[in-house]
All heavy atoms as a GROMACS GRO file, in nm:
protein
  502
    1MET      N    1   1.035  -0.788   0.738
    1MET     CA    2   1.182  -0.793   0.727
    1MET      C    3   1.223  -0.670   0.648
    1MET      O    4   1.237  -0.658   0.526
    1MET     CB    5   1.206  -0.919   0.628
    1MET     CG    6   1.346  -0.969   0.655
    1MET     SD    7   1.399  -1.112   0.555
    1MET     CE    8   1.261  -1.223   0.589
    2GLU      N    9   1.246  -0.578   0.724
    2GLU     CA   10   1.283  -0.438   0.661
    2GLU      C   11   1.434  -0.420   0.670
    2GLU      O   12   1.476  -0.308   0.617
    2GLU     CB   13   1.207  -0.332   0.734
    2GLU     CG   14   1.060  -0.346   0.701
    2GLU     CD   15   0.985  -0.235   0.780
    2GLU    OE1   16   1.040  -0.148   0.839
    2GLU    OE2   17   0.855  -0.236   0.776
    3GLU      N   18   1.505  -0.477   0.757
    3GLU     CA   19   1.645  -0.455   0.774
    3GLU      C   20   1.745  -0.570   0.756
    3GLU      O   21   1.700  -0.685   0.789
    3GLU     CB   22   1.671  -0.396   0.901
    3GLU     CG   23   1.611  -0.261   0.934
    3GLU     CD   24   1.659  -0.180   1.054
    3GLU    OE1   25   1.761  -0.229   1.101
    3GLU    OE2   26   1.581  -0.105   1.096
    4LEU      N   27   1.856  -0.553   0.704
    4LEU     CA   28   1.963  -0.650   0.714
    4LEU      C   29   2.075  -0.586   0.798
    4LEU      O   30   2.147  -0.497   0.740
    4LEU     CB   31   2.008  -0.687   0.560
    4LEU     CG   32   2.125  -0.781   0.554
    4LEU    CD1   33   2.106  -0.922   0.605
    4LEU    CD2   34   2.173  -0.777   0.413
    5GLY      N   35   2.087  -0.630   0.911
    5GLY     CA   36   2.180  -0.559   1.002
    5GLY      C   37   2.130  -0.431   1.023
    5GLY      O   38   2.028  -0.408   1.078
    6LYS      N   39   2.212  -0.328   0.982
    6LYS     CA   40   2.190  -0.186   0.999
    6LYS      C   41   2.135  -0.122   0.850
    6LYS      O   42   2.101  -0.007   0.850
    6LYS     CB   43   2.306  -0.107   1.049
    6LYS     CG   44   2.330  -0.138   1.194
    6LYS     CD   45   2.428  -0.056   1.251
    6LYS     CE   46   2.459  -0.082   1.398
    6LYS     NZ   47   2.553   0.012   1.453
    7PHE      N   48   2.127  -0.205   0.765
    7PHE     CA   49   2.097  -0.159   0.628
    7PHE      C   50   1.944  -0.170   0.600
    7PHE      O   51   1.894  -0.287   0.613
    7PHE     CB   52   2.174  -0.227   0.512
    7PHE     CG   53   2.320  -0.187   0.518
    7PHE    CD1   54   2.409  -0.283   0.565
    7PHE    CD2   55   2.364  -0.073   0.466
    7PHE    CE1   56   2.534  -0.259   0.574
    7PHE    CE2   57   2.504  -0.053   0.480
    7PHE     CZ   58   2.597  -0.139   0.535
    8THR      N   59   1.873  -0.077   0.559
    8THR     CA   60   1.736  -0.095   0.508
    8THR      C   61   1.738  -0.138   0.371
    8THR      O   62   1.848  -0.117   0.295
    8THR     CB   63   1.665   0.032   0.517
    8THR    OG1   64   1.714   0.140   0.437
    8THR    CG2   65   1.656   0.090   0.670
    9MET      N   66   1.634  -0.191   0.312
    9MET     CA   67   1.630  -0.215   0.167
    9MET      C   68   1.663  -0.109   0.081
    9MET      O   69   1.733  -0.134  -0.016
    9MET     CB   70   1.489  -0.289   0.140
    9MET     CG   71   1.487  -0.351  -0.007
    9MET     SD   72   1.629  -0.457  -0.050
    9MET     CE   73   1.601  -0.590   0.054
   10ASN      N   74   1.605   0.001   0.113
   10ASN     CA   75   1.624   0.123   0.030
   10ASN      C   76   1.780   0.151   0.023
   10ASN      O   77   1.834   0.204  -0.091
   10ASN     CB   78   1.541   0.251   0.073
   10ASN     CG   79   1.393   0.222   0.039
   10ASN    OD1   80   1.368   0.160  -0.056
   10ASN    ND2   81   1.311   0.288   0.114
   11GLU      N   82   1.848   0.151   0.133
   11GLU     CA   83   1.987   0.172   0.146
   11GLU      C   84   2.070   0.076   0.059
   11GLU      O   85   2.151   0.115  -0.001
   11GLU     CB   86   2.036   0.173   0.283
   11GLU     CG   87   1.983   0.298   0.371
   11GLU     CD   88   2.015   0.286   0.514
   11GLU    OE1   89   2.024   0.163   0.571
   11GLU    OE2   90   2.019   0.388   0.577
   12LEU      N   91   2.028  -0.051   0.078
   12LEU     CA   92   2.093  -0.154  -0.012
   12LEU      C   93   2.075  -0.129  -0.156
   12LEU      O   94   2.167  -0.157  -0.237
   12LEU     CB   95   2.037  -0.288   0.020
   12LEU     CG   96   2.091  -0.348   0.170
   12LEU    CD1   97   2.016  -0.470   0.186
   12LEU    CD2   98   2.243  -0.367   0.162
   13ARG      N   99   1.958  -0.081  -0.196
   13ARG     CA  100   1.933  -0.054  -0.336
   13ARG      C  101   2.018   0.056  -0.397
   13ARG      O  102   2.043   0.053  -0.515
   13ARG     CB  103   1.775  -0.028  -0.366
   13ARG     CG  104   1.689  -0.154  -0.342
   13ARG     CD  105   1.540  -0.114  -0.360
   13ARG     NE  106   1.467  -0.244  -0.351
   13ARG     CZ  107   1.354  -0.258  -0.296
   13ARG    NH1  108   1.293  -0.142  -0.238
   13ARG    NH2  109   1.281  -0.381  -0.295
   14LYS      N  110   2.055   0.149  -0.311
   14LYS     CA  111   2.147   0.257  -0.347
   14LYS      C  112   2.289   0.216  -0.345
   14LYS      O  113   2.370   0.254  -0.423
   14LYS     CB  114   2.122   0.377  -0.269
   14LYS     CG  115   1.972   0.443  -0.283
   14LYS     CD  116   1.969   0.554  -0.186
   14LYS     CE  117   1.824   0.613  -0.198
   14LYS     NZ  118   1.805   0.729  -0.106
   15PHE      N  119   2.327   0.127  -0.232
   15PHE     CA  120   2.458   0.100  -0.210
   15PHE      C  121   2.517  -0.017  -0.295
   15PHE      O  122   2.630  -0.010  -0.347
   15PHE     CB  123   2.460   0.052  -0.062
   15PHE     CG  124   2.594   0.004  -0.016
   15PHE    CD1  125   2.705   0.080   0.000
   15PHE    CD2  126   2.603  -0.135   0.017
   15PHE    CE1  127   2.830   0.029   0.044
   15PHE    CE2  128   2.730  -0.196   0.062
   15PHE     CZ  129   2.843  -0.109   0.074
   16LEU      N  130   2.448  -0.108  -0.322
   16LEU     CA  131   2.489  -0.232  -0.394
   16LEU      C  132   2.531  -0.205  -0.535
   16LEU      O  133   2.641  -0.252  -0.572
   16LEU     CB  134   2.397  -0.347  -0.396
   16LEU     CG  135   2.383  -0.420  -0.253
   16LEU    CD1  136   2.277  -0.520  -0.264
   16LEU    CD2  137   2.516  -0.473  -0.214
   17PRO      N  138   2.449  -0.128  -0.620
   17PRO     CA  139   2.507  -0.104  -0.756
   17PRO      C  140   2.638  -0.028  -0.762
   17PRO      O  141   2.719  -0.056  -0.838
   17PRO     CB  142   2.391  -0.020  -0.825
   17PRO     CG  143   2.266  -0.070  -0.742
   17PRO     CD  144   2.318  -0.088  -0.601
   18LYS      N  145   2.665   0.068  -0.664
   18LYS     CA  146   2.784   0.131  -0.657
   18LYS      C  147   2.894   0.042  -0.614
   18LYS      O  148   3.005   0.042  -0.664
   18LYS     CB  149   2.767   0.260  -0.547
   18LYS     CG  150   2.682   0.354  -0.595
   18LYS     CD  151   2.661   0.465  -0.499
   18LYS     CE  152   2.564   0.569  -0.537
   18LYS     NZ  153   2.535   0.667  -0.442
   19LEU      N  154   2.866  -0.043  -0.510
   19LEU     CA  155   2.962  -0.138  -0.460
   19LEU      C  156   3.012  -0.227  -0.566
   19LEU      O  157   3.124  -0.261  -0.586
   19LEU     CB  158   2.919  -0.210  -0.344
   19LEU     CG  159   3.005  -0.328  -0.285
   19LEU    CD1  160   3.115  -0.261  -0.221
   19LEU    CD2  161   2.927  -0.414  -0.195
   20LEU      N  162   2.913  -0.275  -0.649
   20LEU     CA  163   2.949  -0.382  -0.750
   20LEU      C  164   2.992  -0.317  -0.879
   20LEU      O  165   3.050  -0.390  -0.964
   20LEU     CB  166   2.814  -0.457  -0.790
   20LEU     CG  167   2.767  -0.546  -0.668
   20LEU    CD1  168   2.624  -0.612  -0.710
   20LEU    CD2  169   2.864  -0.657  -0.633
   21GLY      N  170   2.974  -0.189  -0.901
   21GLY     CA  171   3.016  -0.128  -1.026
   21GLY      C  172   2.930  -0.154  -1.141
   21GLY      O  173   2.983  -0.147  -1.260
   22THR      N  174   2.799  -0.181  -1.125
   22THR     CA  175   2.720  -0.205  -1.240
   22THR      C  176   2.673  -0.076  -1.304
   22THR      O  177   2.673   0.028  -1.249
   22THR     CB  178   2.595  -0.290  -1.187
   22THR    OG1  179   2.520  -0.212  -1.088
   22THR    CG2  180   2.638  -0.421  -1.126
   23GLN      N  181   2.638  -0.100  -1.434
   23GLN     CA  182   2.601   0.023  -1.522
   23GLN      C  183   2.445   0.026  -1.547
   23GLN      O  184   2.389   0.134  -1.555
   23GLN     CB  185   2.674   0.015  -1.654
   23GLN     CG  186   2.815   0.024  -1.638
   23GLN     CD  187   2.866   0.142  -1.565
   23GLN    OE1  188   2.818   0.256  -1.601
   23GLN    NE2  189   2.961   0.125  -1.475
   24GLY      N  190   2.384  -0.084  -1.557
   24GLY     CA  191   2.234  -0.088  -1.597
   24GLY      C  192   2.150  -0.095  -1.469
   24GLY      O  193   2.194  -0.079  -1.357
   25ARG      N  194   2.024  -0.115  -1.496
   25ARG     CA  195   1.929  -0.116  -1.383
   25ARG      C  196   1.933  -0.247  -1.329
   25ARG      O  197   1.971  -0.360  -1.382
   25ARG     CB  198   1.784  -0.090  -1.434
   25ARG     CG  199   1.773   0.055  -1.477
   25ARG     CD  200   1.642   0.088  -1.538
   25ARG     NE  201   1.536   0.020  -1.462
   25ARG     CZ  202   1.410   0.038  -1.469
   25ARG    NH1  203   1.364   0.118  -1.575
   25ARG    NH2  204   1.325  -0.023  -1.405
   26SER      N  205   1.890  -0.264  -1.198
   26SER     CA  206   1.878  -0.398  -1.128
   26SER      C  207   1.764  -0.386  -1.033
   26SER      O  208   1.726  -0.288  -0.981
   26SER     CB  209   2.005  -0.422  -1.049
   26SER     OG  210   2.038  -0.318  -0.960
   27LEU      N  211   1.708  -0.511  -1.011
   27LEU     CA  212   1.611  -0.531  -0.906
   27LEU      C  213   1.672  -0.595  -0.787
   27LEU      O  214   1.736  -0.692  -0.801
   27LEU     CB  215   1.493  -0.617  -0.964
   27LEU     CG  216   1.414  -0.560  -1.085
   27LEU    CD1  217   1.320  -0.668  -1.142
   27LEU    CD2  218   1.338  -0.432  -1.042
   28ILE      N  219   1.652  -0.540  -0.668
   28ILE     CA  220   1.715  -0.592  -0.543
   28ILE      C  221   1.598  -0.614  -0.448
   28ILE      O  222   1.512  -0.530  -0.422
   28ILE     CB  223   1.813  -0.497  -0.496
   28ILE    CG1  224   1.921  -0.465  -0.594
   28ILE    CG2  225   1.863  -0.548  -0.358
   28ILE    CD1  226   2.021  -0.360  -0.563
   29GLY      N  227   1.584  -0.734  -0.393
   29GLY     CA  228   1.485  -0.760  -0.293
   29GLY      C  229   1.531  -0.880  -0.204
   29GLY      O  230   1.637  -0.941  -0.221
   30TRP      N  231   1.441  -0.916  -0.104
   30TRP     CA  232   1.465  -1.018  -0.025
   30TRP      C  233   1.453  -1.158  -0.067
   30TRP      O  234   1.353  -1.174  -0.145
   30TRP     CB  235   1.385  -1.012   0.106
   30TRP     CG  236   1.397  -0.888   0.189
   30TRP    CD1  237   1.301  -0.802   0.213
   30TRP    CD2  238   1.515  -0.845   0.274
   30TRP    NE1  239   1.371  -0.699   0.289
   30TRP    CE2  240   1.484  -0.731   0.319
   30TRP    CE3  241   1.648  -0.906   0.280
   30TRP    CZ2  242   1.573  -0.657   0.412
   30TRP    CZ3  243   1.735  -0.836   0.365
   30TRP    CH2  244   1.698  -0.717   0.415
   31LEU      N  245   1.546  -1.244  -0.059
   31LEU     CA  246   1.521  -1.390  -0.097
   31LEU      C  247   1.494  -1.468   0.017
   31LEU      O  248   1.410  -1.564   0.021
   31LEU     CB  249   1.659  -1.432  -0.174
   31LEU     CG  250   1.659  -1.584  -0.214
   31LEU    CD1  251   1.543  -1.597  -0.318
   31LEU    CD2  252   1.789  -1.623  -0.272
   32ALA      N  253   1.569  -1.451   0.127
   32ALA     CA  254   1.547  -1.518   0.258
   32ALA      C  255   1.594  -1.420   0.367
   32ALA      O  256   1.635  -1.303   0.342
   32ALA     CB  257   1.614  -1.653   0.260
   33ARG      N  258   1.574  -1.469   0.482
   33ARG     CA  259   1.610  -1.383   0.598
   33ARG      C  260   1.746  -1.312   0.588
   33ARG      O  261   1.748  -1.197   0.625
   33ARG     CB  262   1.610  -1.470   0.734
   33ARG     CG  263   1.634  -1.392   0.858
   33ARG     CD  264   1.611  -1.475   0.984
   33ARG     NE  265   1.655  -1.398   1.095
   33ARG     CZ  266   1.774  -1.406   1.158
   33ARG    NH1  267   1.874  -1.472   1.098
   33ARG    NH2  268   1.801  -1.324   1.262
   34ARG      N  269   1.850  -1.385   0.547
   34ARG     CA  270   1.993  -1.322   0.553
   34ARG      C  271   2.037  -1.312   0.409
   34ARG      O  272   2.159  -1.322   0.387
   34ARG     CB  273   2.084  -1.409   0.635
   34ARG     CG  274   2.029  -1.395   0.780
   34ARG     CD  275   2.140  -1.469   0.873
   34ARG     NE  276   2.265  -1.372   0.871
   34ARG     CZ  277   2.361  -1.402   0.940
   34ARG    NH1  278   2.377  -1.523   1.005
   34ARG    NH2  279   2.465  -1.321   0.932
   35HIS      N  280   1.944  -1.321   0.307
   35HIS     CA  281   1.995  -1.325   0.166
   35HIS      C  282   1.908  -1.229   0.077
   35HIS      O  283   1.787  -1.209   0.112
   35HIS     CB  284   1.978  -1.473   0.108
   35HIS     CG  285   2.060  -1.571   0.181
   35HIS    ND1  286   2.021  -1.642   0.284
   35HIS    CD2  287   2.189  -1.622   0.146
   35HIS    CE1  288   2.108  -1.731   0.328
   35HIS    NE2  289   2.212  -1.711   0.243
   36ILE      N  290   1.978  -1.168  -0.015
   36ILE     CA  291   1.900  -1.088  -0.106
   36ILE      C  292   1.928  -1.139  -0.246
   36ILE      O  293   2.015  -1.221  -0.267
   36ILE     CB  294   1.961  -0.940  -0.100
   36ILE    CG1  295   2.111  -0.932  -0.114
   36ILE    CG2  296   1.914  -0.872   0.033
   36ILE    CD1  297   2.155  -0.788  -0.137
   37LEU      N  298   1.833  -1.093  -0.332
   37LEU     CA  299   1.825  -1.143  -0.474
   37LEU      C  300   1.856  -1.012  -0.552
   37LEU      O  301   1.793  -0.916  -0.527
   37LEU     CB  302   1.700  -1.208  -0.507
   37LEU     CG  303   1.684  -1.251  -0.650
   37LEU    CD1  304   1.780  -1.371  -0.673
   37LEU    CD2  305   1.528  -1.299  -0.679
   38ILE      N  306   1.951  -1.022  -0.644
   38ILE     CA  307   1.978  -0.911  -0.733
   38ILE      C  308   1.959  -0.962  -0.882
   38ILE      O  309   2.004  -1.058  -0.928
   38ILE     CB  310   2.115  -0.861  -0.721
   38ILE    CG1  311   2.143  -0.834  -0.575
   38ILE    CG2  312   2.143  -0.743  -0.811
   38ILE    CD1  313   2.294  -0.794  -0.554
   39ARG      N  314   1.866  -0.880  -0.957
   39ARG     CA  315   1.845  -0.930  -1.086
   39ARG      C  316   1.886  -0.810  -1.176
   39ARG      O  317   1.838  -0.707  -1.163
   39ARG     CB  318   1.696  -0.963  -1.108
   39ARG     CG  319   1.663  -1.009  -1.253
   39ARG     CD  320   1.516  -1.063  -1.247
   39ARG     NE  321   1.491  -1.108  -1.376
   39ARG     CZ  322   1.368  -1.160  -1.409
   39ARG    NH1  323   1.265  -1.155  -1.321
   39ARG    NH2  324   1.353  -1.214  -1.519
   40PHE      N  325   1.989  -0.833  -1.274
   40PHE     CA  326   2.034  -0.740  -1.363
   40PHE      C  327   1.965  -0.734  -1.497
   40PHE      O  328   1.933  -0.830  -1.544
   40PHE     CB  329   2.191  -0.758  -1.380
   40PHE     CG  330   2.272  -0.752  -1.249
   40PHE    CD1  331   2.310  -0.873  -1.194
   40PHE    CD2  332   2.294  -0.640  -1.178
   40PHE    CE1  333   2.379  -0.884  -1.079
   40PHE    CE2  334   2.357  -0.642  -1.056
   40PHE     CZ  335   2.409  -0.750  -1.016
   41ASP      N  336   1.955  -0.607  -1.548
   41ASP     CA  337   1.917  -0.597  -1.683
   41ASP      C  338   2.008  -0.628  -1.784
   41ASP      O  339   1.974  -0.676  -1.898
   41ASP     CB  340   1.852  -0.463  -1.716
   41ASP     CG  341   1.733  -0.423  -1.636
   41ASP    OD1  342   1.659  -0.522  -1.604
   41ASP    OD2  343   1.686  -0.299  -1.642
   42LEU      N  344   2.137  -0.594  -1.756
   42LEU     CA  345   2.249  -0.614  -1.851
   42LEU      C  346   2.327  -0.740  -1.823
   42LEU      O  347   2.363  -0.766  -1.697
   42LEU     CB  348   2.341  -0.502  -1.852
   42LEU     CG  349   2.276  -0.357  -1.891
   42LEU    CD1  350   2.391  -0.257  -1.883
   42LEU    CD2  351   2.226  -0.363  -2.041
   43ASN      N  352   2.358  -0.830  -1.916
   43ASN     CA  353   2.443  -0.944  -1.902
   43ASN      C  354   2.577  -0.898  -1.839
   43ASN      O  355   2.637  -0.978  -1.757
   43ASN     CB  356   2.447  -1.031  -2.029
   43ASN     CG  357   2.520  -1.154  -1.997
   43ASN    OD1  358   2.483  -1.238  -1.908
   43ASN    ND2  359   2.618  -1.185  -2.078
   44GLU      N  360   2.628  -0.800  -1.895
   44GLU     CA  361   2.759  -0.748  -1.834
   44GLU      C  362   2.762  -0.718  -1.698
   44GLU      O  363   2.858  -0.745  -1.635
   44GLU     CB  364   2.805  -0.619  -1.924
   44GLU     CG  365   2.828  -0.649  -2.061
   44GLU     CD  366   2.706  -0.639  -2.155
   44GLU    OE1  367   2.587  -0.611  -2.097
   44GLU    OE2  368   2.705  -0.688  -2.275
   45ASP      N  369   2.654  -0.666  -1.644
   45ASP     CA  370   2.646  -0.637  -1.496
   45ASP      C  371   2.656  -0.770  -1.421
   45ASP      O  372   2.706  -0.776  -1.316
   45ASP     CB  373   2.524  -0.568  -1.462
   45ASP     CG  374   2.531  -0.416  -1.502
   45ASP    OD1  375   2.636  -0.367  -1.523
   45ASP    OD2  376   2.432  -0.344  -1.514
   46TYR      N  377   2.579  -0.863  -1.467
   46TYR     CA  378   2.591  -1.006  -1.399
   46TYR      C  379   2.724  -1.061  -1.400
   46TYR      O  380   2.782  -1.109  -1.300
   46TYR     CB  381   2.498  -1.096  -1.479
   46TYR     CG  382   2.517  -1.243  -1.426
   46TYR    CD1  383   2.466  -1.282  -1.306
   46TYR    CD2  384   2.601  -1.336  -1.502
   46TYR    CE1  385   2.482  -1.413  -1.254
   46TYR    CE2  386   2.618  -1.470  -1.453
   46TYR     CZ  387   2.562  -1.506  -1.336
   46TYR     OH  388   2.578  -1.624  -1.284
   47VAL      N  389   2.811  -1.042  -1.501
   47VAL     CA  390   2.948  -1.088  -1.514
   47VAL      C  391   3.024  -1.012  -1.427
   47VAL      O  392   3.108  -1.075  -1.341
   47VAL     CB  393   3.000  -1.072  -1.659
   47VAL    CG1  394   3.136  -1.106  -1.673
   47VAL    CG2  395   2.938  -1.157  -1.752
   48VAL      N  396   3.013  -0.879  -1.421
   48VAL     CA  397   3.080  -0.797  -1.323
   48VAL      C  398   3.058  -0.842  -1.178
   48VAL      O  399   3.154  -0.860  -1.096
   48VAL     CB  400   3.054  -0.647  -1.335
   48VAL    CG1  401   3.110  -0.555  -1.222
   48VAL    CG2  402   3.115  -0.600  -1.476
   49ALA      N  403   2.938  -0.855  -1.139
   49ALA     CA  404   2.898  -0.897  -1.006
   49ALA      C  405   2.953  -1.040  -0.967
   49ALA      O  406   2.995  -1.057  -0.854
   49ALA     CB  407   2.748  -0.890  -0.985
   50ALA      N  408   2.932  -1.132  -1.065
   50ALA     CA  409   2.971  -1.260  -1.044
   50ALA      C  410   3.114  -1.286  -1.035
   50ALA      O  411   3.174  -1.380  -0.973
   50ALA     CB  412   2.922  -1.351  -1.149
   51SER      N  413   3.197  -1.189  -1.088
   51SER     CA  414   3.354  -1.206  -1.085
   51SER      C  415   3.404  -1.138  -0.972
   51SER      O  416   3.524  -1.140  -0.959
   51SER     CB  417   3.406  -1.157  -1.226
   51SER     OG  418   3.374  -1.006  -1.233
   52LYS      N  419   3.336  -1.071  -0.882
   52LYS     CA  420   3.394  -1.009  -0.765
   52LYS      C  421   3.441  -1.122  -0.674
   52LYS      O  422   3.391  -1.225  -0.655
   52LYS     CB  423   3.281  -0.923  -0.692
   52LYS     CG  424   3.238  -0.808  -0.769
   52LYS     CD  425   3.341  -0.703  -0.765
   52LYS     CE  426   3.280  -0.580  -0.829
   52LYS     NZ  427   3.382  -0.461  -0.840
   53VAL      N  428   3.562  -1.090  -0.621
   53VAL     CA  429   3.617  -1.184  -0.524
   53VAL      C  430   3.533  -1.196  -0.396
   53VAL      O  431   3.497  -1.316  -0.346
   53VAL     CB  432   3.764  -1.149  -0.484
   53VAL    CG1  433   3.807  -1.229  -0.378
   53VAL    CG2  434   3.852  -1.150  -0.604
   54VAL      N  435   3.484  -1.091  -0.340
   54VAL     CA  436   3.401  -1.091  -0.221
   54VAL      C  437   3.251  -1.065  -0.268
   54VAL      O  438   3.215  -0.975  -0.331
   54VAL     CB  439   3.436  -0.972  -0.119
   54VAL    CG1  440   3.332  -0.975  -0.013
   54VAL    CG2  441   3.586  -1.000  -0.078
   55ASN      N  442   3.164  -1.168  -0.237
   55ASN     CA  443   3.026  -1.148  -0.291
   55ASN      C  444   2.924  -1.160  -0.169
   55ASN      O  445   2.827  -1.207  -0.177
   55ASN     CB  446   2.988  -1.254  -0.386
   55ASN     CG  447   3.022  -1.400  -0.349
   55ASN    OD1  448   3.045  -1.420  -0.231
   55ASN    ND2  449   3.008  -1.496  -0.433
   56HIS      N  450   2.982  -1.114  -0.048
   56HIS     CA  451   2.891  -1.107   0.065
   56HIS      C  452   2.927  -0.986   0.152
   56HIS      O  453   3.047  -0.939   0.134
   56HIS     CB  454   2.909  -1.232   0.159
   56HIS     CG  455   3.055  -1.254   0.206
   56HIS    ND1  456   3.145  -1.307   0.134
   56HIS    CD2  457   3.099  -1.232   0.325
   56HIS    CE1  458   3.260  -1.313   0.215
   56HIS    NE2  459   3.232  -1.268   0.333
   57LEU      N  460   2.842  -0.939   0.239
   57LEU     CA  461   2.870  -0.831   0.319
   57LEU      C  462   2.868  -0.874   0.466
   57LEU      O  463   2.787  -0.957   0.503
   57LEU     CB  464   2.756  -0.728   0.310
   57LEU     CG  465   2.724  -0.659   0.178
   57LEU    CD1  466   2.609  -0.567   0.187
   57LEU    CD2  467   2.846  -0.570   0.141
   58LEU      N  468   2.970  -0.826   0.537
   58LEU     CA  469   2.973  -0.857   0.680
   58LEU      C  470   2.911  -0.732   0.747
   58LEU      O  471   2.951  -0.625   0.728
   58LEU     CB  472   3.111  -0.878   0.731
   58LEU     CG  473   3.194  -0.993   0.671
   58LEU    CD1  474   3.335  -1.003   0.718
   58LEU    CD2  475   3.117  -1.124   0.711
   59VAL      N  476   2.804  -0.765   0.838
   59VAL     CA  477   2.748  -0.661   0.910
   59VAL      C  478   2.786  -0.686   1.065
   59VAL      O  479   2.739  -0.794   1.113
   59VAL     CB  480   2.595  -0.659   0.888
   59VAL    CG1  481   2.522  -0.551   0.974
   59VAL    CG2  482   2.577  -0.641   0.748
   60ASN      N  483   2.862  -0.595   1.116
   60ASN     CA  484   2.895  -0.619   1.262
   60ASN      C  485   2.975  -0.740   1.289
   60ASN      O  486   2.961  -0.799   1.394
   60ASN     CB  487   2.779  -0.597   1.359
   60ASN     CG  488   2.717  -0.459   1.358
   60ASN    OD1  489   2.790  -0.368   1.333
   60ASN    ND2  490   2.580  -0.455   1.380
   61GLY      N  491   3.056  -0.786   1.185
   61GLY     CA  492   3.144  -0.897   1.204
   61GLY      C  493   3.057  -1.041   1.185
   61GLY      O  494   3.125  -1.139   1.201
   62ASP      N  495   2.924  -1.027   1.153
   62ASP     CA  496   2.848  -1.162   1.136
   62ASP      C  497   2.868  -1.216   1.003
   62ASP      O  498   2.869  -1.142   0.908
   62ASP     CB  499   2.698  -1.129   1.175
   62ASP     CG  500   2.684  -1.100   1.320
   62ASP    OD1  501   2.759  -1.140   1.402
   62ASP    OD2  502   2.575  -1.024   1.345
   0.00000   0.00000   0.00000
């Protein structure tokens, strides 16, 4: 499982912290076929990510 739509895991690891606006380090990996798991070092980053209105990505409208 190397891709989610058109995004590779390496691209997601670069893209998601910028999208979420997190400051600390995070671990990003596959949880299931269409789900990823993000683990933050800073509690503040968790709060920022959890408070986002949109917490999913649409890839090609799916």
